[in-house]
C-alpha positions in Angstrom: -59.7 32.1 -64.0 -63.0 33.0 -62.6 -64.5 30.5 -60.1 -68.1 30.4 -59.1 -70.2 27.9 -57.2 -73.5 27.0 -58.7 -75.9 24.6 -57.0 -77.3 21.6 -58.8 -81.0 22.1 -59.8 -83.9 20.1 -58.4 -87.3 19.5 -59.7 -90.7 18.3 -58.5 -92.7 16.0 -60.7 -96.5 16.1 -60.0 -98.8 13.6 -61.6 -102.3 15.1 -62.5 -103.5 11.9 -64.2 -102.1 8.8 -66.0 -101.2 10.9 -69.1 -100.5 14.4 -67.7 -97.8 15.5 -65.4 -96.2 18.8 -64.4 -92.5 19.4 -63.9 -91.6 22.2 -61.5 -88.0 23.3 -61.8 -86.1 24.9 -58.9 -83.4 27.1 -60.2 -79.9 25.8 -59.9 -77.1 25.0 -62.3 -79.6 25.0 -65.2 -80.3 28.7 -64.5 -76.6 29.8 -64.4 -75.4 32.5 -66.7 -71.9 30.9 -67.0 -72.7 29.6 -70.4 -73.2 33.0 -71.9 -69.7 33.9 -70.6 -68.0 31.1 -72.6 -65.7 32.3 -75.4 -64.9 28.9 -76.8 -67.4 26.8 -78.7 -67.9 23.0 -78.7 -64.6 21.7 -80.2 -65.2 18.0 -79.8 -69.0 17.9 -80.4 -70.8 16.6 -83.5 -74.3 17.1 -82.0 -75.7 19.5 -79.5 -78.9 18.5 -77.6 -80.8 21.4 -76.0 -83.9 21.2 -73.8 -85.8 24.4 -72.8 -84.8 23.8 -69.1 -81.8 26.1 -69.2 -81.8 29.9 -69.5 -83.4 31.0 -72.8 -80.3 33.2 -73.4 -78.1 30.0 -73.0 -80.2 28.2 -75.6 -79.9 31.0 -78.1 -76.2 31.4 -77.5 -75.6 27.6 -77.8 -77.5 27.4 -81.0 -75.6 30.3 -82.5 -72.3 28.9 -81.5 -73.1 25.4 -82.7 -74.3 26.7 -86.1 -71.1 28.7 -86.5 -69.2 25.4 -86.0 -71.4 23.3 -88.2 -72.7 21.1 -85.4 -76.0 19.3 -85.8 -78.5 20.7 -83.3 -81.4 18.9 -81.6 -83.9 21.0 -79.7 -86.8 20.0 -77.4 -88.8 23.1 -76.4 -90.0 21.6 -73.2 -91.3 23.4 -71.1 -92.9 25.0 -74.1 -91.8 28.4 -75.3 -94.1 31.3 -74.9 -96.1 32.4 -78.0 -93.7 35.3 -78.5 -90.7 33.0 -78.2 -92.2 30.5 -80.7 -92.6 33.2 -83.3 -89.2 34.9 -82.7 -87.1 31.7 -82.1 -84.2 31.1 -84.6 -85.7 27.8 -85.9 -83.3 27.9 -88.9 -80.6 27.0 -86.5 -82.4 23.8 -85.3 -81.4 20.7 -87.3 -83.8 18.4 -85.5 -86.9 19.4 -83.5 -87.6 16.6 -81.0 -91.2 16.9 -79.6 -94.0 14.7 -78.2 -97.5 14.9 -79.5 -98.6 17.4 -76.8 -95.7 19.7 -77.6 -96.5 19.4 -81.3 -100.0 20.7 -80.6 -98.7 23.5 -78.4 -96.1 24.5 -80.9 -98.7 24.5 -83.7 -101.0 26.7 -81.6 -98.0 29.0 -80.8 -97.3 29.5 -84.6 -100.9 29.8 -85.8 -102.9 31.1 -82.8 -105.7 28.5 -83.3 -107.6 27.0 -80.4 -107.7 23.4 -79.3 -111.0 22.7 -81.1 -109.4 23.7 -84.4 -106.3 21.4 -84.2 -105.8 18.8 -86.9 -107.5 15.6 -85.7 -104.6 13.2 -86.3 -100.9 13.5 -85.4 -99.9 12.7 -89.0 -101.9 15.7 -90.3 -100.6 17.9 -87.5 -97.0 16.9 -88.3 -97.6 17.7 -92.0 -99.1 21.1 -91.0 -96.0 21.9 -88.9 -93.8 21.3 -91.9 -95.8 23.9 -93.9 -95.0 26.6 -91.3 -92.4 28.8 -93.0 -90.0 28.9 -90.0 -89.9 25.0 -89.9 -89.6 24.2 -93.6 -85.8 23.4 -93.2 -86.1 21.7 -89.8 -86.3 17.9 -89.4 -89.1 17.0 -87.0 -89.3 13.9 -84.8 -92.5 13.5 -82.8 -92.5 10.8 -80.1 -95.8 9.0 -79.7 -95.2 7.0 -76.6 -96.1 3.3 -77.1 -97.3 4.1 -80.6 -93.7 4.9 -81.7 -92.2 7.9 -83.4 -93.1 10.0 -86.5 -90.2 11.5 -88.5 -90.4 14.2 -91.1 -87.0 15.0 -92.7 -86.3 18.2 -94.6 -84.9 16.0 -97.4 -88.4 14.8 -98.1 -89.5 18.3 -99.1 -89.5 19.8 -102.6 -87.3 22.8 -103.4 -90.4 25.0 -102.6 -90.4 23.5 -99.1 -93.5 21.3 -99.4 -93.5 17.6 -98.6 -93.2 15.4 -101.6 -96.5 14.7 -103.3 -98.9 12.5 -101.4 -96.6 12.2 -98.4 -98.2 11.8 -95.0 -96.0 10.7 -92.1 -96.5 7.2 -90.9 -95.6 6.4 -87.3 -92.9 3.8 -86.7 -94.1 1.5 -83.9 -92.2 1.4 -80.6 -90.1 -1.7 -80.0 -90.9 -4.1 -77.2 -87.8 -5.2 -75.4 -87.6 -8.4 -73.4 -85.1 -9.5 -71.1 
């Protein structure tokens, strides 16, 4: 048995404004290569949640292994992938793409190369446009909207050609207010 000591990672959260913040990761356990050395899969898992805060190679290996085992995969590409990674990423292995509105815009720009001033004006249109991208046609998409709720686009709502059912535009589900 191989034994290695890996430190726990730390981060710094910097607030630029009320709506923008930056997360600076300091390499630690989330930058370990131990995961790539695993030979076993995920024997007791039904779902695998991945965020882009681990080594990219670990994300790719985890997706591959989970798909081999029929596990539902959920991926949040935050911090956002590079343009090259967006275009070469194995999106077909992602069951659910979990993103916020800003990540949806960045992802769309990564696929299309368009500039900010050419982005769709409403998140509902942006979400629909994301589903028209060939690599995402079989991926379920959840876009979190903060206090406005969440927008879901499921692959089952698409026609056999991969288009959303006629006349469909996603409608956000409002966030719940909890008391107590």
